[in-house]
LOKESE-588122 format. One line per 4 residues: number of its first residue (from 0); for each residue x, y, z of N, C-alpha, C. Coordinates in steps of 0.2 Angstrom, whole numbers, padded with zeros to 4 digits. Layout:
! residues N
NUM = X Y Z X Y Z X Y Z | ... $
END
This chain:
! residues 179
0 = -0236 -0162 0111 -0230 -0162 0114 -0224 -0165 0110 | -0225 -0170 0105 -0220 -0172 0101 -0218 -0167 0096 | -0223 -0163 0093 -0221 -0158 0089 -0217 -0152 0092 | -0218 -0151 0098 -0214 -0146 0101 -0206 -0148 0102 $
4 = -0205 -0155 0103 -0199 -0158 0104 -0195 -0157 0097 | -0199 -0159 0092 -0196 -0159 0085 -0194 -0152 0083 | -0198 -0147 0085 -0197 -0140 0083 -0191 -0138 0087 | -0191 -0139 0094 -0185 -0137 0098 -0178 -0141 0095 $
8 = -0179 -0147 0093 -0173 -0150 0090 -0171 -0147 0084 | -0175 -0145 0079 -0174 -0142 0073 -0171 -0135 0075 | -0173 -0131 0079 -0170 -0125 0081 -0163 -0125 0084 | -0162 -0131 0088 -0155 -0132 0091 -0151 -0133 0085 $
12 = -0153 -0137 0080 -0149 -0139 0074 -0147 -0133 0070 | -0152 -0129 0069 -0151 -0122 0065 -0146 -0118 0069 | -0147 -0117 0075 -0142 -0113 0079 -0135 -0116 0079 | -0135 -0122 0079 -0128 -0125 0079 -0124 -0124 0073 $
16 = -0128 -0124 0067 -0125 -0123 0061 -0123 -0116 0060 | -0128 -0111 0062 -0126 -0104 0062 -0120 -0102 0067 | -0120 -0106 0073 -0115 -0105 0077 -0108 -0106 0074 | -0107 -0112 0071 -0101 -0114 0068 -0099 -0108 0062 $
20 = -0104 -0106 0058 -0103 -0101 0053 -0101 -0095 0056 | -0104 -0092 0062 -0102 -0086 0065 -0095 -0087 0068 | -0094 -0092 0071 -0087 -0093 0074 -0082 -0093 0069 | -0083 -0096 0063 -0078 -0095 0058 -0077 -0088 0056 $
24 = -0083 -0085 0055 -0082 -0077 0053 -0079 -0073 0058 | -0080 -0075 0064 -0077 -0071 0070 -0069 -0072 0070 | -0067 -0078 0069 -0060 -0079 0068 -0057 -0076 0062 | -0060 -0076 0057 -0057 -0072 0051 -0057 -0065 0052 $
28 = -0062 -0062 0055 -0062 -0055 0057 -0057 -0053 0062 | -0056 -0057 0067 -0051 -0056 0072 -0044 -0057 0069 | -0043 -0061 0064 -0036 -0062 0061 -0035 -0056 0057 | -0040 -0053 0053 -0039 -0047 0049 -0037 -0041 0054 $
32 = -0041 -0041 0060 -0040 -0035 0064 -0033 -0036 0067 | -0030 -0042 0069 -0024 -0042 0071 -0019 -0040 0066 | -0020 -0042 0060 -0015 -0039 0055 -0015 -0032 0054 | -0021 -0029 0054 -0021 -0021 0054 -0018 -0018 0060 $
36 = -0019 -0021 0066 -0016 -0018 0072 -0008 -0019 0071 | -0006 -0024 0068 0002 -0025 0067 0004 -0019 0063 | 0000 -0018 0057 0003 -0013 0053 0002 -0006 0056 | -0003 -0005 0060 -0003 0002 0063 0002 0003 0068 $
40 = 0005 -0003 0071 0010 -0002 0076 0017 -0003 0073 | 0018 -0001 0067 0024 -0002 0063 0026 -0009 0063 | 0022 -0013 0062 0024 -0020 0062 0026 -0022 0055 | 0027 -0028 0053 0030 -0030 0047 0026 -0027 0041 $
44 = 0030 -0025 0036 0028 -0021 0030 0025 -0027 0025 | 0019 -0027 0024 0016 -0031 0019 0011 -0028 0015 | 0013 -0027 0009 0008 -0023 0004 0005 -0028 -0001 | -0001 -0029 -0001 -0004 -0034 -0005 -0007 -0031 -0011 $
48 = -0008 -0024 -0011 -0010 -0021 -0017 -0007 -0014 -0018 | -0005 -0012 -0024 -0003 -0005 -0025 -0008 -0002 -0030 | -0014 -0005 -0030 -0020 -0002 -0034 -0023 0004 -0030 | -0025 0009 -0033 -0029 0014 -0030 -0031 0019 -0035 $
52 = -0034 0024 -0032 -0037 0030 -0036 -0032 0035 -0036 | -0029 0037 -0042 -0024 0043 -0042 -0027 0049 -0041 | -0023 0054 -0041 -0025 0061 -0040 -0030 0064 -0045 | -0030 0061 -0051 -0035 0063 -0056 -0041 0059 -0056 $
56 = -0042 0055 -0051 -0048 0051 -0051 -0048 0044 -0055 | -0042 0043 -0058 -0042 0037 -0062 -0039 0031 -0058 | -0042 0025 -0059 -0039 0019 -0056 -0032 0017 -0059 | -0027 0016 -0055 -0021 0014 -0057 -0019 0007 -0054 $
60 = -0014 0004 -0058 -0011 -0002 -0055 -0016 -0008 -0054 | -0021 -0008 -0059 -0026 -0014 -0058 -0022 -0020 -0060 | -0018 -0020 -0064 -0013 -0026 -0066 -0006 -0023 -0065 | -0002 -0028 -0064 0005 -0026 -0064 0008 -0026 -0071 $
64 = 0011 -0020 -0073 0013 -0020 -0080 0018 -0025 -0082 | 0018 -0028 -0088 0023 -0033 -0090 0030 -0030 -0089 | 0034 -0034 -0087 0041 -0032 -0087 0043 -0029 -0080 | 0038 -0028 -0076 0040 -0025 -0069 0044 -0030 -0065 $
68 = 0050 -0027 -0063 0055 -0031 -0059 0054 -0029 -0052 | 0053 -0022 -0051 0052 -0020 -0044 0048 -0014 -0044 | 0045 -0013 -0038 0041 -0007 -0036 0044 -0003 -0031 | 0045 0004 -0032 0048 0008 -0027 0042 0012 -0024 $
72 = 0040 0011 -0018 0033 0013 -0015 0035 0018 -0010 | 0033 0024 -0010 0035 0030 -0006 0029 0034 -0004 | 0030 0038 0001 0025 0043 0003 0027 0050 0000 | 0022 0054 -0002 0024 0061 -0003 0020 0065 0002 $
76 = 0024 0069 0006 0021 0073 0011 0019 0080 0009 | 0013 0082 0011 0011 0089 0009 0015 0094 0011 | 0019 0093 0017 0023 0098 0020 0030 0099 0016 | 0032 0094 0012 0038 0094 0009 0037 0092 0002 $
80 = 0031 0094 -0001 0030 0091 -0008 0034 0093 -0013 | 0036 0099 -0014 0041 0101 -0019 0048 0098 -0019 | 0050 0097 -0013 0057 0093 -0012 0056 0086 -0014 | 0050 0083 -0011 0049 0076 -0013 0048 0075 -0020 $
84 = 0045 0079 -0024 0044 0078 -0031 0050 0080 -0035 | 0054 0084 -0033 0061 0085 -0036 0065 0079 -0035 | 0065 0076 -0029 0069 0070 -0027 0067 0065 -0032 | 0061 0063 -0032 0058 0058 -0037 0059 0059 -0044 $
88 = 0058 0065 -0046 0060 0067 -0053 0067 0066 -0055 | 0071 0068 -0050 0079 0066 -0051 0080 0059 -0051 | 0077 0055 -0047 0079 0048 -0047 0076 0045 -0053 | 0070 0047 -0055 0067 0044 -0062 0072 0045 -0068 $
92 = 0075 0051 -0068 0079 0053 -0073 0085 0049 -0074 | 0087 0046 -0068 0094 0042 -0068 0093 0035 -0070 | 0086 0032 -0069 0085 0025 -0071 0084 0024 -0078 | 0087 0019 -0081 0086 0017 -0088 0078 0015 -0089 $
96 = 0076 0017 -0095 0068 0016 -0096 0067 0008 -0095 | 0071 0004 -0098 0070 -0003 -0098 0072 -0007 -0091 | 0073 -0003 -0086 0075 -0006 -0079 0070 -0010 -0076 | 0063 -0009 -0078 0058 -0013 -0075 0056 -0011 -0068 $
100 = 0059 -0005 -0066 0057 -0002 -0060 0051 0003 -0060 | 0046 0002 -0056 0040 0007 -0057 0040 0010 -0050 | 0039 0017 -0050 0038 0021 -0044 0030 0021 -0043 | 0028 0021 -0037 0022 0023 -0035 0022 0027 -0028 $
104 = 0019 0033 -0029 0019 0038 -0023 0012 0037 -0020 | 0012 0038 -0014 0005 0039 -0010 0005 0046 -0007 | 0000 0050 -0008 -0001 0056 -0004 -0002 0055 0003 | 0000 0059 0007 -0001 0058 0015 -0007 0062 0017 $
108 = -0010 0066 0013 -0016 0070 0015 -0020 0072 0009 | -0026 0074 0010 -0030 0076 0004 -0027 0083 0001 | -0024 0087 0005 -0021 0093 0003 -0015 0091 -0002 | -0011 0086 0000 -0006 0084 -0005 -0009 0082 -0011 $
112 = -0014 0078 -0011 -0017 0075 -0017 -0020 0081 -0022 | -0023 0086 -0019 -0025 0092 -0022 -0019 0096 -0026 | -0014 0097 -0022 -0008 0100 -0025 -0005 0096 -0030 | -0004 0090 -0029 -0001 0085 -0034 -0005 0085 -0041 $
116 = -0012 0086 -0040 -0017 0085 -0045 -0015 0091 -0050 | -0013 0096 -0048 -0011 0102 -0053 -0005 0101 -0057 | 0000 0096 -0054 0006 0095 -0057 0006 0088 -0061 | 0001 0084 -0060 0001 0077 -0061 0003 0075 -0068 $
120 = 0001 0079 -0073 0003 0077 -0080 0011 0077 -0081 | 0014 0081 -0077 0021 0082 -0078 0025 0076 -0075 | 0022 0072 -0071 0025 0067 -0067 0026 0061 -0071 | 0032 0057 -0069 0033 0051 -0073 0031 0045 -0069 $
124 = 0027 0046 -0064 0024 0040 -0060 0017 0042 -0057 | 0013 0036 -0055 0007 0038 -0053 0007 0040 -0045 | 0003 0044 -0043 0002 0046 -0036 -0005 0044 -0034 | -0005 0039 -0029 -0011 0037 -0026 -0014 0041 -0021 $
128 = -0020 0044 -0022 -0024 0048 -0017 -0028 0044 -0012 | -0031 0038 -0015 -0035 0034 -0011 -0033 0027 -0013 | -0030 0023 -0008 -0028 0016 -0009 -0030 0012 -0004 | -0028 0005 -0005 -0029 0000 0000 -0027 0003 0007 $
132 = -0031 0002 0012 -0030 0005 0019 -0023 0002 0022 | -0022 -0005 0021 -0016 -0008 0024 -0010 -0005 0020 | -0010 -0005 0014 -0004 -0003 0010 -0003 0005 0012 | -0008 0009 0012 -0007 0016 0013 -0004 0017 0020 $
136 = -0006 0013 0025 -0004 0014 0032 0004 0011 0032 | 0005 0006 0029 0012 0003 0028 0017 0008 0025 | 0014 0012 0020 0019 0017 0017 0020 0023 0022 | 0014 0025 0025 0015 0030 0030 0020 0028 0036 $
140 = 0019 0022 0038 0023 0020 0043 0031 0020 0041 | 0032 0017 0035 0039 0017 0033 0042 0024 0032 | 0037 0029 0029 0039 0036 0029 0041 0039 0035 | 0037 0037 0040 0039 0040 0047 0046 0039 0049 $
144 = 0049 0033 0047 0055 0031 0048 0060 0034 0043 | 0058 0038 0038 0062 0040 0032 0063 0036 0027 | 0059 0030 0026 0060 0025 0022 0055 0024 0016 | 0057 0021 0011 0053 0019 0005 0052 0011 0006 $
148 = 0047 0008 0003 0047 0001 0003 0048 -0001 -0004 | 0053 -0006 -0005 0055 -0009 -0011 0052 -0016 -0011 | 0048 -0017 -0017 0044 -0023 -0018 0047 -0026 -0024 | 0046 -0033 -0024 0047 -0036 -0031 0041 -0035 -0035 $
152 = 0042 -0037 -0041 0036 -0037 -0046 0030 -0041 -0044 | 0031 -0045 -0040 0026 -0050 -0037 0023 -0047 -0030 | 0025 -0041 -0029 0023 -0037 -0023 0026 -0040 -0016 | 0031 -0044 -0017 0034 -0046 -0010 0039 -0041 -0008 $
156 = 0039 -0040 -0001 0044 -0035 0001 0051 -0037 0001 | 0055 -0033 -0002 0062 -0034 -0003 0066 -0031 0003 | 0064 -0024 0004 0067 -0021 0010 0064 -0014 0010 | 0066 -0011 0016 0065 -0004 0016 0072 0000 0015 $
160 = 0071 0006 0012 0077 0009 0010 0076 0017 0012 | 0081 0019 0016 0081 0026 0018 0081 0031 0013 | 0077 0035 0012 0077 0040 0007 0076 0048 0009 | 0074 0048 0015 0074 0055 0018 0080 0056 0023 $
164 = 0083 0061 0021 0089 0063 0025 0094 0068 0021 | 0097 0072 0025 0102 0077 0022 0107 0073 0018 | 0109 0067 0020 0115 0064 0016 0112 0059 0010 | 0106 0059 0009 0103 0055 0004 0102 0058 -0002 $
168 = 0104 0056 -0008 0103 0059 -0014 0099 0054 -0019 | 0097 0056 -0024 0094 0052 -0029 0099 0046 -0032 | 0105 0048 -0033 0110 0044 -0035 0111 0038 -0030 | 0111 0040 -0024 0113 0035 -0019 0107 0030 -0018 $
172 = 0101 0032 -0019 0095 0028 -0019 0094 0024 -0025 | 0096 0027 -0031 0096 0023 -0037 0100 0016 -0036 | 0106 0017 -0033 0110 0011 -0033 0107 0006 -0028 | 0103 0008 -0023 0100 0003 -0019 0093 0000 -0022 $
176 = 0090 0003 -0026 0084 0000 -0029 0085 -0004 -0035 | 0090 -0003 -0039 0092 -0007 -0045 0092 -0015 -0043 | 0090 -0019 -0047 0090 -0026 -0046 0098 -0028 -0047 $
END
């Protein structure tokens, strides 16, 4: 009888320890799920990583390049790809090389990534085909509003800037993204 009580007490202690561990894990998962729900619902834009696999299959942005002052993060739509690439090529040509501004494009579909893959060597910025899910969704949410996301070199959100629209030009966006 004594051995049964000792075994039951040991099992209760083990269950208590695992219960605390699982409760902590559940809170963490719930917090992460809440954050993702916020992003999916066009909540606050928070990009923690702009690292991803580009359209040629290479890892990009593993580290933030030295001298980076800002990141301009935007979506390329497969349906308007030529216009989007012309816009960003024009904007890149207007910025001084030493500006510290880095462009990062995100493809909105696999078809976009395949089409950009054929042109990739001529682009002056990386295009992410597969990136962090939260960052990718935040970029798509901003793009649905016609916006890009302007980040500091430390990946802090500075603002959203409208770039899609009849009245928007590369020159007008250049003025808004310069430090």
